[in-house]
C-alpha positions as a Python dict, from the first residue, in 0.01 Angstrom:
ca = {
    (1, 'M'): (0, 0, 0),
    (2, 'N'): (-62, 253, 275),
    (3, 'K'): (-385, 447, 325),
    (4, 'T'): (-238, 771, 187),
    (5, 'I'): (-154, 607, -146),
    (6, 'I'): (-499, 447, -163),
    (7, 'K'): (-669, 785, -101),
    (8, 'C'): (-459, 956, -368),
    (9, 'A'): (-534, 684, -621),
    (10, 'A'): (-907, 715, -550),
    (11, 'F'): (-892, 1091, -585),
    (12, 'L'): (-713, 1067, -921),
    (13, 'F'): (-968, 810, -1041),
    (14, 'L'): (-1258, 1040, -954),
    (15, 'C'): (-1088, 1332, -1126),
    (16, 'S'): (-1046, 1126, -1444),
    (17, 'L'): (-1417, 1042, -1438),
    (18, 'S'): (-1496, 1410, -1399),
    (19, 'L'): (-1284, 1499, -1700),
    (20, 'V'): (-1453, 1233, -1912),
    (21, 'S'): (-1792, 1363, -1806),
    (22, 'C'): (-1698, 1720, -1892),
    (23, 'N'): (-1593, 1613, -2240),
    (24, 'K'): (-1922, 1433, -2309),
    (25, 'D'): (-2155, 1587, -2567),
    (26, 'W'): (-2472, 1647, -2365),
    (27, 'D'): (-2804, 1716, -2533),
    (28, 'E'): (-2926, 2067, -2459),
    (29, 'P'): (-3271, 2097, -2301),
    (30, 'T'): (-3539, 2127, -2567),
    (31, 'S'): (-3820, 2266, -2351),
    (32, 'A'): (-3873, 2641, -2348),
    (33, 'A'): (-3915, 2826, -2019),
    (34, 'Y'): (-4233, 2976, -2166),
    (35, 'G'): (-4468, 2849, -2430),
    (36, 'N'): (-4489, 2515, -2607),
    (37, 'N'): (-4174, 2422, -2794),
    (38, 'S'): (-4343, 2125, -2964),
    (39, 'I'): (-4557, 2347, -3187),
    (40, 'N'): (-4449, 2301, -3549),
    (41, 'E'): (-4451, 2549, -3835),
    (42, 'E'): (-4711, 2371, -4047),
    (43, 'N'): (-5045, 2518, -4155),
    (44, 'I'): (-4946, 2879, -4084),
    (45, 'I'): (-5183, 3133, -4238),
    (46, 'S'): (-5171, 3512, -4243),
    (47, 'I'): (-5365, 3721, -3994),
    (48, 'A'): (-5557, 3872, -4285),
    (49, 'D'): (-5657, 3523, -4400),
    (50, 'L'): (-5770, 3436, -4047),
    (51, 'K'): (-5989, 3747, -4033),
    (52, 'T'): (-6138, 3659, -4372),
    (53, 'Q'): (-6216, 3301, -4273),
    (54, 'Y'): (-6404, 3417, -3962),
    (55, 'K'): (-6537, 3751, -4083),
    (56, 'D'): (-6900, 3652, -4021),
    (57, 'V'): (-6818, 3604, -3653),
    (58, 'I'): (-6580, 3897, -3605),
    (59, 'Y'): (-6791, 4158, -3779),
    (60, 'A'): (-7135, 4040, -3670),
    (61, 'S'): (-7389, 4303, -3565),
    (62, 'T'): (-7361, 4181, -3204),
    (63, 'D'): (-7052, 4052, -3023),
    (64, 'T'): (-7011, 3679, -3079),
    (65, 'Y'): (-6743, 3412, -3113),
    (66, 'K'): (-6666, 3072, -3260),
    (67, 'K'): (-6438, 2783, -3171),
    (68, 'I'): (-6151, 2725, -3413),
    (69, 'D'): (-6180, 2353, -3490),
    (70, 'K'): (-5901, 2310, -3743),
    (71, 'D'): (-5524, 2295, -3721),
    (72, 'I'): (-5423, 2645, -3828),
    (73, 'K'): (-5162, 2880, -3686),
    (74, 'I'): (-5060, 3244, -3714),
    (75, 'R'): (-4713, 3389, -3683),
    (76, 'G'): (-4632, 3745, -3583),
    (77, 'R'): (-4424, 3980, -3371),
    (78, 'V'): (-4534, 4129, -3043),
    (79, 'T'): (-4618, 4497, -3087),
    (80, 'G'): (-4803, 4559, -2761),
    (81, 'N'): (-4795, 4419, -2409),
    (82, 'D'): (-4853, 4528, -2050),
    (83, 'L'): (-4515, 4695, -1999),
    (84, 'G'): (-4672, 5042, -1970),
    (85, 'S'): (-4986, 4911, -1796),
    (86, 'N'): (-5211, 5065, -2059),
    (87, 'I'): (-5271, 4732, -2229),
    (88, 'Y'): (-5430, 4502, -1973),
    (89, 'K'): (-5411, 4122, -1991),
    (90, 'Q'): (-5360, 4130, -2364),
    (91, 'V'): (-5077, 4072, -2608),
    (92, 'V'): (-5093, 4227, -2954),
    (93, 'I'): (-4912, 4068, -3247),
    (94, 'Q'): (-4895, 4154, -3615),
    (95, 'D'): (-4759, 4015, -3936),
    (96, 'A'): (-4726, 4184, -4275),
    (97, 'T'): (-5102, 4161, -4332),
    (98, 'G'): (-5259, 4278, -4006),
    (99, 'G'): (-5278, 4264, -3627),
    (100, 'M'): (-5450, 4043, -3371),
    (101, 'I'): (-5524, 4070, -2999),
    (102, 'L'): (-5459, 3770, -2776),
    (103, 'S'): (-5666, 3796, -2458),
    (104, 'V'): (-5504, 3613, -2165),
    (105, 'N'): (-5590, 3614, -1797),
    (106, 'Q'): (-5233, 3688, -1691),
    (107, 'S'): (-5031, 3989, -1582),
    (108, 'G'): (-4663, 4063, -1642),
    (109, 'M'): (-4655, 3904, -1987),
    (110, 'H'): (-4401, 4161, -2107),
    (111, 'A'): (-4140, 3961, -1914),
    (112, 'F'): (-4155, 3672, -2163),
    (113, 'L'): (-4328, 3843, -2457),
    (114, 'P'): (-4137, 4170, -2506),
    (115, 'E'): (-4188, 4395, -2805),
    (116, 'G'): (-4031, 4246, -3115),
    (117, 'Q'): (-4058, 3885, -2999),
    (118, 'E'): (-4184, 3660, -3277),
    (119, 'I'): (-4428, 3383, -3184),
    (120, 'I'): (-4636, 3113, -3346),
    (121, 'V'): (-4988, 3071, -3209),
    (122, 'A'): (-5163, 2734, -3251),
    (123, 'L'): (-5529, 2829, -3285),
    (124, 'Q'): (-5708, 2496, -3278),
    (125, 'D'): (-5951, 2475, -2981),
    (126, 'L'): (-5917, 2846, -2906),
    (127, 'Y'): (-6198, 3089, -2986),
    (128, 'I'): (-6212, 3386, -3221),
    (129, 'G'): (-6460, 3669, -3214),
    (130, 'G'): (-6510, 4040, -3215),
    (131, 'Y'): (-6556, 4297, -2943),
    (132, 'R'): (-6733, 4586, -3114),
    (133, 'K'): (-6584, 4443, -3436),
    (134, 'Q'): (-6228, 4436, -3301),
    (135, 'P'): (-6091, 4085, -3375),
    (136, 'Q'): (-5942, 3891, -3085),
    (137, 'I'): (-5850, 3539, -2974),
    (138, 'G'): (-5959, 3408, -2635),
    (139, 'M'): (-6216, 3191, -2459),
    (140, 'P'): (-6587, 3235, -2380),
    (141, 'Y'): (-6664, 3451, -2079),
    (142, 'W'): (-6907, 3280, -1843),
    (143, 'N'): (-7158, 3493, -1655),
    (144, 'D'): (-7282, 3338, -1329),
    (145, 'D'): (-7583, 3568, -1332),
    (146, 'Q'): (-7710, 3397, -1645),
    (147, 'K'): (-7681, 3036, -1529),
    (148, 'H'): (-7333, 2987, -1666),
    (149, 'K'): (-7424, 3108, -2010),
    (150, 'A'): (-7128, 3226, -2213),
    (151, 'V'): (-7218, 3580, -2307),
    (152, 'E'): (-6906, 3707, -2486),
    (153, 'L'): (-6548, 3633, -2579),
    (154, 'G'): (-6314, 3679, -2283),
    (155, 'R'): (-5964, 3589, -2171),
    (156, 'M'): (-5815, 3241, -2196),
    (157, 'Y'): (-5651, 3083, -1892),
    (158, 'K'): (-5279, 3150, -1869),
    (159, 'E'): (-5206, 2775, -1852),
    (160, 'L'): (-5397, 2725, -2176),
    (161, 'F'): (-5214, 3009, -2345),
    (162, 'Q'): (-4877, 2857, -2254),
    (163, 'Q'): (-4975, 2545, -2449),
    (164, 'H'): (-5075, 2742, -2757),
    (165, 'F'): (-4776, 2962, -2839),
    (166, 'K'): (-4413, 2906, -2928),
    (167, 'L'): (-4128, 3156, -2907),
    (168, 'V'): (-3934, 3201, -3230),
    (169, 'G'): (-3586, 3349, -3217),
    (170, 'T'): (-3502, 3651, -3005),
    (171, 'P'): (-3679, 3989, -2977),
    (172, 'D'): (-3602, 4237, -3254),
    (173, 'V'): (-3795, 4565, -3246),
    (174, 'T'): (-3632, 4675, -3572),
    (175, 'K'): (-3845, 4420, -3756),
    (176, 'I'): (-4173, 4572, -3635),
    (177, 'D'): (-4346, 4755, -3917),
    (178, 'T'): (-4507, 5068, -3773),
    (179, 'L'): (-4770, 5214, -4003),
    (180, 'K'): (-4685, 5580, -4052),
    (181, 'G'): (-4914, 5854, -4169),
    (182, 'F'): (-5221, 5725, -3988),
    (183, 'T'): (-5558, 5866, -4096),
    (184, 'P'): (-5913, 5773, -3989),
    (185, 'A'): (-5979, 5666, -4349),
    (186, 'L'): (-5766, 5353, -4310),
    (187, 'D'): (-5951, 5028, -4372),
    (188, 'K'): (-6061, 4909, -4028),
    (189, 'E'): (-6075, 4542, -4116),
    (190, 'Q'): (-5725, 4543, -4258),
    (191, 'H'): (-5550, 4770, -4010),
    (192, 'S'): (-5722, 4701, -3678),
    (193, 'A'): (-5479, 4607, -3397),
    (194, 'K'): (-5179, 4732, -3597),
    (195, 'L'): (-4907, 4953, -3456),
    (196, 'V'): (-4949, 5301, -3603),
    (197, 'R'): (-4785, 5641, -3585),
    (198, 'I'): (-5001, 5955, -3579),
    (199, 'E'): (-4799, 6258, -3679),
    (200, 'N'): (-4832, 6628, -3605),
    (201, 'V'): (-5144, 6618, -3388),
    (202, 'S'): (-5251, 6797, -3071),
    (203, 'F'): (-5489, 6733, -2785),
    (204, 'K'): (-5803, 6930, -2724),
    (205, 'P'): (-5788, 7126, -2396),
    (206, 'V'): (-5987, 6977, -2108),
    (207, 'Y'): (-6107, 7086, -1768),
    (208, 'G'): (-5946, 6963, -1450),
    (209, 'L'): (-5592, 6833, -1424),
    (210, 'G'): (-5535, 6793, -1797),
    (211, 'T'): (-5364, 6456, -1759),
    (212, 'F'): (-5403, 6153, -1984),
    (213, 'A'): (-5621, 5958, -1740),
    (214, 'P'): (-5673, 6102, -1393),
    (215, 'D'): (-5837, 5914, -1109),
    (216, 'S'): (-6205, 6007, -1082),
    (217, 'T'): (-6162, 6072, -708),
    (218, 'V'): (-5907, 6341, -793),
    (219, 'D'): (-6063, 6489, -1106),
    (220, 'E'): (-6440, 6454, -1121),
    (221, 'T'): (-6461, 6640, -1453),
    (222, 'V'): (-6348, 6329, -1643),
    (223, 'A'): (-6576, 6051, -1762),
    (224, 'I'): (-6412, 5717, -1686),
    (225, 'V'): (-6568, 5424, -1873),
    (226, 'G'): (-6430, 5073, -1835),
    (227, 'G'): (-6139, 5210, -1631),
    (228, 'C'): (-6025, 5423, -1925),
    (229, 'V'): (-6045, 5784, -2043),
    (230, 'N'): (-6088, 5898, -2403),
    (231, 'R'): (-5899, 6212, -2506),
    (232, 'E'): (-5979, 6392, -2829),
    (233, 'L'): (-5747, 6538, -3090),
    (234, 'N'): (-5794, 6875, -3255),
    (235, 'E'): (-5739, 6727, -3598),
    (236, 'Y'): (-6021, 6471, -3581),
    (237, 'T'): (-6368, 6434, -3438),
    (238, 'A'): (-6449, 6204, -3146),
    (239, 'N'): (-6640, 5969, -3374),
    (240, 'Q'): (-6326, 5924, -3584),
    (241, 'V'): (-6032, 5891, -3342),
    (242, 'V'): (-5972, 5903, -2967),
    (243, 'I'): (-5664, 5840, -2756),
    (244, 'R'): (-5769, 5585, -2496),
    (245, 'T'): (-5575, 5557, -2169),
    (246, 'S'): (-5626, 5338, -1865),
    (247, 'T'): (-5626, 5502, -1522),
    (248, 'Y'): (-5365, 5237, -1433),
    (249, 'A'): (-5125, 5331, -1713),
    (250, 'K'): (-4782, 5432, -1590),
    (251, 'F'): (-4814, 5760, -1780),
    (252, 'A'): (-5177, 5825, -1678),
    (253, 'A'): (-5081, 6118, -1454),
    (254, 'R'): (-4867, 6283, -1722),
    (255, 'K'): (-4993, 6620, -1845),
    (256, 'M'): (-5114, 6617, -2201),
    (257, 'P'): (-4903, 6842, -2427),
    (258, 'Y'): (-5055, 7187, -2389),
    (259, 'N'): (-4915, 7537, -2340),
    (260, 'A'): (-5127, 7670, -2053),
    (261, 'E'): (-4964, 8015, -2050),
    (262, 'E'): (-5026, 8082, -2417),
    (263, 'K'): (-5342, 7872, -2418),
    (264, 'K'): (-5250, 7681, -2728),
    (265, 'P'): (-5196, 7313, -2805),
    (266, 'I'): (-4854, 7161, -2846),
    (267, 'K'): (-4799, 6940, -3149),
    (268, 'C'): (-4675, 6586, -3101),
    (269, 'N'): (-4631, 6249, -3268),
    (270, 'L'): (-4796, 5946, -3111),
    (271, 'V'): (-4736, 5573, -3151),
    (272, 'G'): (-4992, 5316, -3039),
    (273, 'I'): (-5210, 5018, -3116),
    (274, 'A'): (-5502, 5115, -3341),
    (275, 'N'): (-5800, 4927, -3200),
    (276, 'R'): (-6145, 4975, -3343),
    (277, 'Y'): (-6463, 5027, -3146),
    (278, 'N'): (-6727, 4982, -3413),
    (279, 'D'): (-6641, 5271, -3649),
    (280, 'V'): (-6415, 5467, -3411),
    (281, 'W'): (-6038, 5426, -3387),
    (282, 'Q'): (-5920, 5393, -3027),
    (283, 'I'): (-5545, 5445, -3014),
    (284, 'M'): (-5378, 5273, -2718),
    (285, 'I'): (-5040, 5430, -2640),
    (286, 'R'): (-4818, 5153, -2505),
    (287, 'K'): (-4570, 5348, -2295),
    (288, 'E'): (-4458, 5704, -2225),
    (289, 'S'): (-4184, 5697, -2488),
    (290, 'D'): (-4458, 5662, -2752),
    (291, 'I'): (-4533, 6031, -2694),
    (292, 'E'): (-4296, 6257, -2891),
    (293, 'I'): (-4324, 6631, -2832),
    (294, 'L'): (-4243, 6840, -3138),
    (295, 'D'): (-4069, 7177, -3149),
    (296, 'N'): (-4353, 7426, -3168),
}
């Protein structure tokens, strides 16, 4: 047998092996690119039940927290992330009973936790507490100035977070229940951190640039606290509702709806996360499309 025949036979043999391999039923990878795919669906409780179980911690007179030492989980859809840069290092989820903030020391989470994505969060060994009575999940914040004393609930490490959540299905924004007809009278324990829609409201006129959250170096007439600006609505008082916007939000430099020529407000509808700050609602608009200008 000459060398040419031998080479052809070898080539055909390799091809046959390749065909057999292609026809083999391979197991698909079971690990998720993000999160912990080994989390099961046992011991899932509602967000409302979680708030009830830890109400003494969440709604204490001073900010405090407690470690969750039992195997319980919550399941909800992402309603808020850092896509519009107004929500910073947080993911907001909600189920049919309420909303919850997950504080994570990570940026760009909208890439793997888009709006409408359902997740399961394994809570054991994480911490729950309240920041001005707004419930959230995270880890103790350590203050070096106080000899490593944990002074409040802060963000969990991103590596830890990855071990405590599981992606469920694919994102579906149509399954997010936006609470319409928002009023300040809503129960703050039940509705905090929920996605709400405020209809037919207008902004109070302000001095300076009249944007949602100008830089203090550009507009010194604005009080910036915690990197954010509070804007008031004509329909409510400042101790009822404010629209809170970060100076880093992608829509921060947008002009608030106002007719400067006629010196009158322009009505609009707003969608955002309804956080509480003690007894005040702080509405966090997620992105520019959450602002709907009405025909006036």
